[in-house]
C-alpha positions in Angstrom: -65.4 -17.4 13.5 -67.4 -14.3 15.6 -69.5 -14.1 12.4 -70.4 -17.7 12.7 -72.2 -17.8 15.2 -74.6 -15.7 14.4 -77.5 -18.0 12.4 -78.3 -15.9 9.3 -74.7 -15.4 8.2 -73.6 -19.2 9.1 -77.5 -19.9 7.0 -76.3 -18.0 3.8 -72.3 -18.9 4.4 -74.0 -22.5 4.2 -76.0 -22.3 1.3 -73.8 -20.7 -0.9 -71.1 -23.4 -0.5 -73.9 -25.6 -1.2 -74.9 -24.3 -3.9 -71.2 -23.7 -5.0 -70.1 -27.4 -4.3 -72.8 -28.6 -6.4 -73.0 -26.1 -9.6 -68.8 -26.4 -9.7 -67.7 -29.8 -7.6 -64.7 -30.7 -9.6 -63.1 -27.0 -8.7 -65.1 -27.5 -5.1 -61.9 -28.8 -2.3 -59.2 -27.5 -4.0 -60.7 -23.6 -4.2 -62.6 -24.2 -0.9 -59.2 -25.2 0.4 -57.0 -22.2 -0.9 -60.2 -19.9 0.4 -59.5 -21.3 3.7 -55.5 -21.1 3.9 -55.9 -17.2 2.5 -58.7 -17.2 5.5 -56.7 -18.8 7.9 -53.0 -17.1 6.9 -53.4 -13.8 6.2 -54.7 -12.9 9.9 -51.8 -14.9 11.2 -49.4 -13.1 9.0 -51.3 -9.3 10.5 -50.8 -10.3 14.0 -47.1 -12.0 13.5 -45.6 -8.4 11.2 -47.7 -6.3 13.7 -46.2 -8.3 17.0 -42.0 -8.0 14.4 -43.0 -4.2 13.6 -44.0 -2.7 17.1 -40.5 -2.9 19.0 -41.8 -2.2 22.1 -43.6 -5.7 23.3 -41.6 -7.8 22.3 -40.2 -7.4 25.9 -43.8 -7.2 27.6 -45.7 -9.9 25.2 -44.6 -13.0 24.5 -44.3 -14.3 20.4 -47.5 -15.2 19.2 -46.8 -18.9 19.0 -50.7 -20.4 18.0 -50.2 -17.2 14.8 -46.8 -18.9 13.9 -48.7 -22.0 13.8 -51.5 -21.1 11.8 -49.0 -19.4 9.1 -47.8 -22.3 8.2 -51.4 -24.7 8.8 -52.7 -21.4 5.8 -49.5 -21.7 4.0 -49.4 -25.5 4.0 -53.3 -25.6 2.6 -52.6 -23.4 -0.3 -49.0 -25.1 -0.8 -49.6 -29.0 -1.0 -53.9 -29.0 -1.1 -53.6 -32.0 -2.9 -52.8 -34.2 0.8 -55.3 -32.3 2.7 -58.6 -33.9 -0.4 -57.9 -36.8 1.2 -58.5 -35.8 4.7 -61.1 -33.8 3.8 -63.0 -36.4 2.6 -62.7 -38.0 6.4 -63.2 -34.5 7.4 -66.6 -33.5 5.6 -68.0 -36.9 6.8 -67.2 -36.7 10.5 -68.7 -33.2 10.0 -71.8 -34.1 8.2 -72.3 -37.0 11.1 -71.9 -34.1 13.7 -74.8 -31.8 12.2 -77.4 -34.1 11.7 -76.4 -35.7 15.5 -77.0 -31.5 16.2 -80.3 -31.0 14.6 -81.3 -34.4 15.8 -80.5 -33.5 19.2 -82.4 -29.8 18.8 -85.3 -30.4 17.3 -85.9 -33.4 20.8 -84.6 -29.6 22.7 -87.4 -27.6 20.7 -89.5 -30.1 21.1 -89.1 -29.9 25.2 -89.0 -26.5 25.1 -92.2 -25.4 23.3 -94.1 -28.7 23.9 -95.0 -28.9 20.3 -94.2 -31.3 17.7 -91.4 -30.5 15.1 -93.4 -32.5 12.6 -92.1 -35.3 11.1 -90.2 -33.3 7.5 -87.7 -31.5 10.5 -86.4 -34.3 11.7 -86.0 -36.0 7.7 -83.5 -33.6 6.2 -81.1 -34.3 10.0 -81.7 -37.8 10.0 -80.9 -37.5 6.0 -77.5 -35.3 6.3 -76.3 -37.7 8.9 -76.7 -40.7 6.6 -75.1 -38.5 3.7 -72.0 -38.4 6.4 -71.9 -41.9 7.4 -72.0 -43.5 3.4 -68.6 -40.2 3.0 -67.1 -42.2 5.4 -67.8 -45.6 5.1 -66.9 -45.6 1.3 -65.3 -42.6 1.3 -62.8 -43.6 -2.6 -65.4 -45.8 -3.7 -66.8 -42.8 -5.5 -64.7 -40.3 -7.9 -64.7 -37.0 -5.9 -67.1 -35.2 -8.0 -69.2 -37.8 -6.3 -68.7 -37.0 -2.8 -68.1 -33.0 -3.2 -71.9 -33.3 -4.7 -72.8 -35.4 -2.3 -71.4 -32.8 -0.1 -72.3 -30.2 -1.2 -76.4 -31.4 -0.8 -76.4 -32.5 2.3 -74.4 -28.2 3.3 -77.5 -26.7 1.5 -80.0 -29.0 3.3 -77.8 -27.8 6.3 -77.8 -23.9 5.5 -82.3 -25.0 4.6 -83.2 -26.3 7.8 -81.4 -23.6 9.8 -83.2 -21.3 8.3 -86.4 -23.0 8.5 -85.4 -23.1 12.0 -85.1 -20.1 12.0 -87.9 -19.1 11.0 -89.9 -21.3 12.6 -88.4 -19.7 15.9 -88.4 -15.9 15.2 
């Protein structure tokens, strides 16, 4: 998780995920859920196995309960992705709304900090991301899964491009 605090890695990940969602919309959600389940489950399994195999630390160190919960969550993502696909639509819509609001607030803060106008195009992309998130939350099942995934892919790609523009502008 510390890796995603670095802006360039987050920007590249957003652009790649957006492109994958746009190019392969039918396989996108199950694949993303499978990868997420693996990325959550494997480190949790490692932590639990390390705890169980190191005999001398069991007396002083409590069982890693959070790792157990994360392992169960990762396994459920891998084994029952269809349930999560329904939930994911709402999560994606909410995430887009939060990202749009965050970017708008960031632009306003940036405007105050450097005393320079950001330009109307800088405000346009976060507003589009915000509107796409609202549209997904209001009509989650009126469109097909492919359209929703493509919409989220476009919004994720826009988010990556917008962050890249902010990164270049601030550097």
